[in-house]
N, C-alpha and C positions, 0 to 999 in steps of 0.2 A: 315569818320564818321559814323560811325553805325548808321541811320532811322530806327523808329519803322516799323514795318510792313505795307506794304502794301503804304508806301511812296512812289510807280511807281504813285498811283493815283493824289495824292493831296499838293507831294510837288512840282510841277511846278506852280500848280496854286497858292499856297500856296508864293511862289519868285514873283510871279508878283502882287499880293497884298499888299507884305510890297514894293514891288517899288514903289506904284500906289498910295500909305497910308503916305510913309515915307517923300513925301513932299505937303501932305495935307493939309490946313490947320487947328488947333486941331478945335471942333467938341466945341459947346455950350450946348449943350444939348443930354442929355444923357437917355435914354431909357430903362430901365433896367427891361426886362418878367424871369419870371425863370417854364418852362415850368415839371412840373413830370409822369414820366412813373410809375402811379402811378395803382400799380396791388396788389391789396389784398388778393390775392390767389394763390400771389407768394407762388411756391415750394411746392403749395396744401397741405396748412395748412387745419384742421378746419372748422365751421363756425363757431366758438365763436373766434379765433384768427383775424379770416378775421378782425369780429366786433370787436374785440379789436384795430387791429391796425389803423379803422377808426377811434375810440373814443379817444387814444392817443390824434389822429391831433386836433378832437374837440376839445380837455382840451385844448392843449397846445398853437397851432398856432393862435387862438386870442388872447391870452396871450405876444408873441411874439410881435408883428404885434399893440399891441397897445404902443409895444413900445415906434415905430421904424419912422420915417418920412420922404420924401424927399421934394423937396427946395419949393414944394406946404403944406405942413403939411399932402401931401397921405399916410397911412396907407402903407408898402409895399403890395403886389397881390403874388397870387398862384394862378396855372392855375394846374388843375390838369385832366391831360389825364385819363380819368377811359379807360378799353377796355373791350369792346364789352361783350363777350366771358366769362366774370367775370361780366355782372351786376346781381346784388340784390337790391330792391327794398330801402330797409334800409341802405343801406350802402351807395348808391348813396344818399338818402336825410340827411343824416349828411353832404358830402361835399352841398350838396347845399346849409343846413342852412348855412353854414361858405360863401357862396356865396352873398346870401342876407344879410350880416353883412358890406360886403363892400368890405372881405378880400382874396376873393378867385373867382375862376370861374372852370367851368369847360368844356371840351372840349372831343376828339375824340381820340382813341387809340384801334388797332387790333389789332391779330392776327390769319392771319389765313396760310392757307397751301396746297391750289392746287385744294381747293372746286368747282373755274369754275366761274364763270361771274355773273352771277343768282343768286347762294346763295353770294357773295360777296354785290351781291346787296341788297338782301334783308335781308343780315343781318343790312344794313350801313344802311337802312333805317329804318330800325323798330326801332331800339338803336336813331334814328336822335329824332324819332317823338318821344318815351317812353321818353328820357331828353328834349323836346319841351310842351310836352301836358303834364305828368305827375306830370316832375319835374320844371318849368318853367327855362328852363334852352335854352343856345343858345339863337339866335337872328336872328329879319328877318332881312335881306340883300338887297334888289330890290323884297321886294317884298317874299321870300323864307327864308328857312331856312339854315342861315349860320355857320357851322363847323370847328375851328383846327383840324389839322389832325396830328397823329405821328404814322407811320407802328411802326408794332410790329419785333422784330428780323433785327430794318433795311434794310427790303429786301424791302425798296419802290420800285413801276414800274418794279418789279420780278429781284432785283439786284443780286442775287444771283450767285455769278457761277453756284453752282450746280440744281438752279430753286427749292430751299424750300423758304417756309414761303413764296409766295404767287405764283406766278404760271398766273399772270397780265401783258400781253408789257402792254395792253392800261389799267392799271391800273391808270396814271395821269388823263385823257379824262375820267372816273368814276367817280373820282376824282369833276372835275370842273364839273358834269353831278350834282350829285350829293347836292353840297354845299358848298366844304370847300372854305371858304377863304385865307388859305394858308398852306402850310406844312412847319412842325417844327421839320419834321426826324434827318434831318444834323444836325451835322456833323453824321460822326458813327468813325471816327479817324482813329484804324488800323483796320476795317473789309475793304473783298472785297467791300462790299456794298458805300461803302465812293464816293460822289463826286469829277467832275475831278473840280468842281469850287468849292471856297472857299471861308470865310470870305464878301460874297455878297448877298447880293439881289437882285433875279433875275425873269424872267417866265419864263417857259418852255413852248416850244410848243412839243405833244406830237407825239411821231411816234408809231400808235396803234399796229406795226407792227416786232417792238426791243425792248430791254430791256431797263432799264436804260438811259432813255429822260432827265433826271435830270444832264448829264453830259457837256449838251450842253443847251445857254440861255440867255437872253436878258440883261443885268441888268439894275437894275430901275436908275436914274437920275435924279438929284434937274432938275424941266421942263420937263421933259423926263419920266413918268409915265411908258410907254410903255405898253402893255399888253400877253396876252399867255397862255394856259391853265392852267396852274398851279404858283402861286408865290409862291414861295420855301424863305426863310427868316431863314436864318443858324446863326449858335453858332460860337463862334468862336475858329479856329483851326493853333494851330504851333508851334512849340518850344520852351520851359523852357529849358531857360539856369541856372538858376540859383535852388539854393537847392541842386544839385547831382552833383558828374563831368563829368557826362553822361547826353546830353541832354535827354528831356524827350515830352513828347507829353500833349498839353496843347488843350482838348476840351469840355470847358466849363459846365465838371461834378462838380456837389454837392456830398460828397460820405465823408461818413467813415473814408476813407482812403485817401482820397482829398481834404479838409479842405478848406476854403477860405484861403487868406492870404494878407496881400498890395500887394507885389510881383506879382500873380495872376490876384489881379487884376487893373494892370498897363497896364497886358500884354492882356486882355481881354479891357481895352482901344485900343492900341494898336490895334490886331486886327480884329475888331468887324467890320461887314461892316459898311459903312457911305453913308448916302446919304448927301452932302450939307455940314453944319453947324449942320447936326446929325449924333450920332451913338448909335447903338442899338444890344445890350448886350442879346440874349437869353441865358438862361444855363439850363442847367438839370439836376433833376435828381431822383429816383426812390424809394421815400421815404418813401413805407411804407415797404418798407422789413426793419425791427428788428434792424440789425446794421445799418443800415442809420437813420432811426428815433431817433435812442435815440444818436446819434452823432447832429443829424442835432436838434432835439427839446430840449432835456432832457442834453444834455450838451452841449447846446451853439452854436451849431454851425451855424446856420443863427440868429441868434443874433450874431453874431461874423461880420455875412457877410453884416447884418446889418446899425452895426459899422462903417465897415469901406468901406464901399460904399462912405458914404459922409462923410465922412472925407478926402478921394480922389479924389474927384471932388472938394470941396470947397478949399481944396491944387492948384489944377489947371484949377480952375477960372471956370467948370463948370456948370449945372443947370441939377440937377440929376431930373429923374422922374421912381417912379414906375408902372409900366402897369401887366394887365393879355396880352396871346397873344393877346388877341383878338384886344384887347387896340395898342397895340403894330404895328397890323395891319393899325387901325386907323390912326397913327403918317408916318407907311410908304407911305401913299397916301398922308401925310397935308406937308413933304417930299418933295415926288416929284414933291406935285406943288407949288415948290416954297417959301411957305408961311411959 
């Protein structure tokens, strides 16, 4: 049976996760977060087009969110991971306005390519400061500003074989020192950057002299929260056996060519990380791209997602919670404490 590219990285971990979860008790609480790699300047458009991309979300997302609710009556949450290198105050403020409405959040995304440690620290710290002081975003945790992180081009911790799009073997240590509350980059699927640990929430201890420290880690378990340099919260990764003659890769992406179905939601529930009786479904999209936002916002893709999720959870007797990625981290801590 042919497998997707770079299966040698993730397939052994996939088998282990399936064996582990096969006999696990069914979860009673399901936590769902949608992390958007939201790049308004994707494909190098004009400023006008970038602003139009933000305007479509500002117009459509509040209406969609108002039509849906989880088991507690809370509307869906959309976490915009905004790229540092595309910072424009007016566009960022559009997302901040939706955050103030209680239907969104903003966290940190960055693309960089070997500019060095000091450049990375300067860019990141300046962006974090702007999000916090200029736009009232992010939050304080243990006395410092905390942020969630997604690495551009999937190249976390200098993980590409060619060394492009990062260049920092100690990136995990740098993220820890900057105040990162969790990394949400994985899964990267059929990419050589894909972690060998899949379908898990785990702590990484950085080896600052070597890339890809996230290939090893200590899983978070109920009653055993663990510790390390960086918490990895991964999305579902595995094989889909339906819908095509040959199996295909499921990585939790919502896109114009792969919209939500009841079957996919069932796979997410089977594959996603579990802590005790909690299951954590981290999905992702690239929602600033026209082909995606048309499918998600204008043609009913997100409406369909938030119709199917409650139906499937109710059918299985689960309690559904819509969360931002920050709130997902809080739920992880709660589950790890055994409560």
